[in-house]
N, C-alpha and C positions, 0 to 999 in steps of 0.2 A: 365365438358365440357369445353375445350379450346376455346377461342375466335378465330374468324377467322383472320387468319394472316394478311389479307388486311384490317382488320377493324381498323379505326383509332379512338382514344378516343378524344372527344371534350374537349379543354382546358377550365378549369374552369375560368370565367372572373370576375374581381372585378373592382369596380369603385376607380379611384385615386382620393384621396382626395385633391390633388393640383389642377389638370386641368379638373377633371370630366370625363376623358375618360375612356372607357371600356379597360381593359387590361388583359392579362393573369395573371395568379396566381403568377408569379415572380414578386416581387416588393420589395421596401424597407420600413421597419417600421421606422419611425422618431417620437418618442414619441407616441403620441396616433393616428398619422396619417399614412396611407397606401399610399405611393408615387411611381409612376412610375419612370422609369430611365431617363425620359425626363425633370422631374420636379426637382426644387431646392428648397432649404430652407434656410432661412437666419440664419447665426450663431449667437447666442444670446450673445455672448462674443465680437465679433469683427464688426459684422454687413455683414460679408462677404456672398455673395450669393453662397453657395456651392451646389454641386450636392448631390442628395439624398443618393448615395452610399459612399459619402465622410464624411457624418454627423454622429454622434453618440450621443445618448440621455443620458446625465449624469445628475444625480440628478437634474431633472426637466429642464435641459438646453439643446438646441441642438448646439453642439460643432463642428466646423470644424477641421481637422487636425493640423492646426497651433495653436488651442486653447485647445487642449486636450493632456494629455500624458498616455502612456499605460504601466500598471504593467508588470514587466517581469516576475512575478510569476504566476498571474492568467489570463494576458491578456486581462484585463478590461480597458476600458478608463476612465480616470478621470480627473476632473477639476484640474488645476494648483495648486489651493490653498490646494488640498486635498493629494498631494503627499508627498512623503519621498524619500530620495536617499540613496541607499547602496553605502556609501562613499568608502567601499573597492573595490567594482568592478565597481562603477559608473554606476549602474543599478537603474532603478526608480521602487519603490514598493508603493503599496497602504496600508493605515493604517491597513487593515484586515489582509493582508498577513504579515505586520510587527508583529502584535500582535500573529499569529500563528506559524510563520516560521522564524523570525528574532530576533535579540537582540543587545543591545548595549553595546560594550566592556567597562567595568569599568576602564580600564588603558587608551586606546587610544580614545575612543569615537566612533570608527568606527561602523556602522550599518553592521552586518555580519550576515550570515546565520546560524540558529541554528546547522547545521551539523559541524560548526567549533567551538561550544562553549565548554569550559573548565570550569566546575563550581567549585569553590573553596570556603571555609568558609569566604574568603576575598572577594568574588565577583565573576562574570561571566566574562571570558576573552576570546578573540580571540585566536587562537593557537600560533600567534606571540608574544602575550603579556602574556601567561600563565605562572605564576611565577614557574610552575614546580611541580613535584610530591614529591621532597625531604621534601618541607617545610610542608606538609599535610600527610606524608607517614603513620604516626600513624593513623590518623583519617580515611582515604580513603582506607586503606588496599590495597587490588588488584584492586582497581578502577582506570582506566587510562582515558586519553583523549579519546573524540569521534573518532573513526576509527583507533585507535592505534593498534587494533588486526589484522589490515589488513596485516601487516608486519609479523605476528606470526602465521597464520594459513594457512595450505595447505589441500587439500582434503585426506581423509582417506578412502581407498578402503576397501570394505568388499565383503562378498558373494552377497548381495542385489545389490551393485552397479555393479558388474560384470554381474548378471543375468538380468540387467535393462539398459544394453548398456552404462555403465560408467556414468549414471546420479546420481548426488549428491544433497543434500538438505542442507542449510544452515539456521539456525533460530536465530532470535534476539527477544529476550522477555524482555520487559520493566515491571519495578516493582517499587513501591514506599515503603517506609518505614512506618510503622504503626503508628499512633501519638500515643505517650506515650510509644513507644517501649523502652525496657531497653538497646537495644544494638545500637550502631551507624549504619549507612549503610555501613561503611568500616568493621565494625565487622560482620556484618550479610554476607557481600560478601566474606569476610576472611573465615568464616565458611563453606561456600559453597564451595569454593577453595579447602579447605583443605580436605574436605569430598569426593568430586567428583574427583578431578583432580589427588588424591592419588590412586585413584580405575581405572585409565583409561585403563589400561592393561586388568582389570577384565572385564570392561564394553564394550569395543569394541571386536567385533568378531576376530580380527586379532592382538589383544593384543597390540594396539599402545600406545607407552608410551608418550604421549603428554597431555598437557592441553586440556579438552575438554569444559571448560567454561572460557570465558574471559569476564572481566567487564569493561564496558565503562561509561562514562559521557554521557549525552543526555540532550541538551538544553530545551526539551519540558517537562523535569520531574522537580518536586519540590525538592523531597528529595529522590530520587531513583537512580537506575541505570539500565543499559541495560546488560543481559547476551547474549553473542554471541558465537556461535558454529562454528568449523571448517565444512567445507562440508563433509557430511556423508551420509551413506545410511540410509534407513528405520529402518533396523535391528538394527544397533547402537543407533539411536535416540530413540527407544523404551526403550533401556536398560539405556540410559543417563538419560531421563527424569523421568523414574520410580525412579531413584536414587536421582536426584536433587530436585525433587517436594516432598520430604519427609516433613511432617508437622512439624517435629521437626526443620528442616532446614529453612522453609519458615514462621515460625509462626509470625515473625515480619514484614512480607511483605504484600502488597496488590497488586493486578493487575486489576482483572475484574471490581471490584467496585471502580474505578477512572474514571476520565475523561481525563487522560493523557497517559494511557498505552496502547500500541498495541503489537501485536504478528506478526512479519514479517517472511515469508517463502522464501528463495530465492533457485530457481531451475536452474540447470545448462542449459545452451542453447545447450549442445552438441547434434548433430543430429537434432535440430529443424530447418525446413525450415520458411521463411517468412509467408508461408501461415499457417503453424502450429501455430506459435506466434499469428497470427490474429485470428484464431479460438479460441484460449485459452482467447485472449482479448475480443472477441465479446461474448463469453459464460459467462464471469464473469460479463459483463456490460449489458447483455441483461434484460430489465426490466422484461421480462416474468419468468426470474429465480431469482428474488427478494427475493421471500419467501425462497428459497434453501440458497441463500447467507446470509440472516439475520440469519437462523438457524444455520449455522456452524460458522459464523463469530461474531455472537451476537451484531452487529452494521451494519450500512448501510450508505455508502456515506457521510463520515465526511469529514472534512477540511484536514484530513491526507489522505484520501483514497477516492477520488471522484469517483463516479460511474456515467457514461454518456454512451449513446447508442453509438456504434462505427460501421464503415463500413468496411466490411471484406477485401476490396481492400487496405485499408490503416492503418488498426488496428495495423499493426506489426511496424509502424514508431513512433519513439519517439518524443515528441513535447519539450522535455527538461523538463516537469513537472514530478518531481518524486512523488507528492502527489496525485497519481491515484490508483485505485483499483488494477492494475497490472502495476507496474513501470517498464519501458523499457529503463531507462537512462545507466543501466549498460551494458557493452559489452559482458560480459560472463554469466550473469544470467537474468531471469526474476524474478521479486519480487512481490509475493502475499501479499499486505499491508492491506487487508480488514478485518482481524481479531482483535478483543479486546484482550487485554492480559487476561492471566488466570493462575492459580497457580494449577488447576486441571489437573490432568495427562490425563485423557479422553479427554478433551478439547484441550490440547495442541496436542496430537497424532492425533486427529480428524482433526485439521488444517493442520498438515504436509501430513497426508494421503490424504486429500481433493486436496491439491497443486498437489501432486504426481498423483492422479486419474485424475484430469482435463486434465494434460499434455497427459497422456495415452488416454482419451476419444477423445481428440482433434486431435490425431495423424492421424487416418485413412483418406484417400482422396477419396474412393469410394462413391457412392450415398449414402449409409447410414451414411458416415462420416460428414454428414453437417447437421444432425439433432441435433442441439446444444440447446436442450430443457431440463428442470428438469427430466421428466419421462424417457427420453432415457438415461440421466445420471444415474438416479437411477437403472434402469435395467443393465446399464453397470457395476457398482461396485457390482452387485450381481452375476455375471457371475462367472463361475468356476475359471477362469484365475485371477480375480480380489479379491477373496474373503479373500485371507491370508492377503492382504496389505491394506484392508479396514475394517478391524474388529471394530476398535474403531470409524471410521467414519460412519458406517452403525447404530452402537449402538447409537451414539449420534443424528443423524438424526431421527431415529425413536422416540426418546424420545422428540425431539423438533419441529418436524414438525407435529404439532396436526391437526386432521382433515384429514390426509391422510392415506389411507390403504396401508400397506407394505405386500409384499408376505410372505408366510411361509418361515422361514429360513433366512429372511432379518437379523434379530438379530443374531449373533452366539450363540449358546447354552452356551458355556463357559463366555459369557459376560451377560446373565441373571441374 
């Protein structure tokens, strides 16, 4: 029963801990105190009597804007004694973000984002100081600097991309070398490159004769590398990963059983409106869908893929932080960062199919297109139109979402 349109809700009143007045629910939290916007509080650092909305409680102290700094990575306030400076860009970063996302170049000493890390046997360098591939070519094989493949990949069309409005998917899979492995990481990457890339014409539906796997450094990895694909269709990805994830090729690698490896799926933005992007972001970040996300991603809300509830009106806007469940920092793609790395074919394909299915699920704008909940999504991927492109995903979810009853036929007969 709908409430009367003229009925007005009575606002909740709370007691201001500063002046004792009864005020509406909107107020400012300063440490343990709830303060109204008329009250001020003294800055513990300089003694300035600041307004409640100016003060931030940092490590047990109430600090005014002049006595705190803000981390450019996580946007949290810090005491001046706790900050570090990213000397390359001049930005302020906190110690936690430095540990998770930055490094100090062993040559120039600049603090730089890990995206620009080049790991060599002699140390870790920023791109400006990188001694080059030549000195370690024998050890690193085909492994190049982070983002080096951007200049070498382009979309590879296929029947699937044409049937899906020209939508492409790019994958980045991070791996680590197993302790005690008999081969160096360069030798492992070289074996993968030799076997996979020499078969590119046989793997791709339209016989593209280009490398399908590129190998890059990544500052978050200890002794590993990142495998990067060109933008491709689901059909070509299915054949590529069936070939690349052969136990013979990957026997000296780890991915899922590490605390460093992720699996990222880029989806082209072509044809996506702001509303469409917002619905994708809200769906992935909705706490009501947490069990679904954990099942397919095998992790939830880490420092590399933060999950936090979003508002539909603004969810399409990038705040500059790429370490979110859905990264919107790239102009041509949205990036699903939720997945833990894996060397299992079904897990990798389930991740790619999940990204594709979420984009399709969130596209309709009619009344039924705003039910962004797990039950509606599971029904959607089991429809006749989606069955062909969600075979691995449905199988994977049925195995991992214990306690949920799935309809007959949810798991394809060929996958049982």
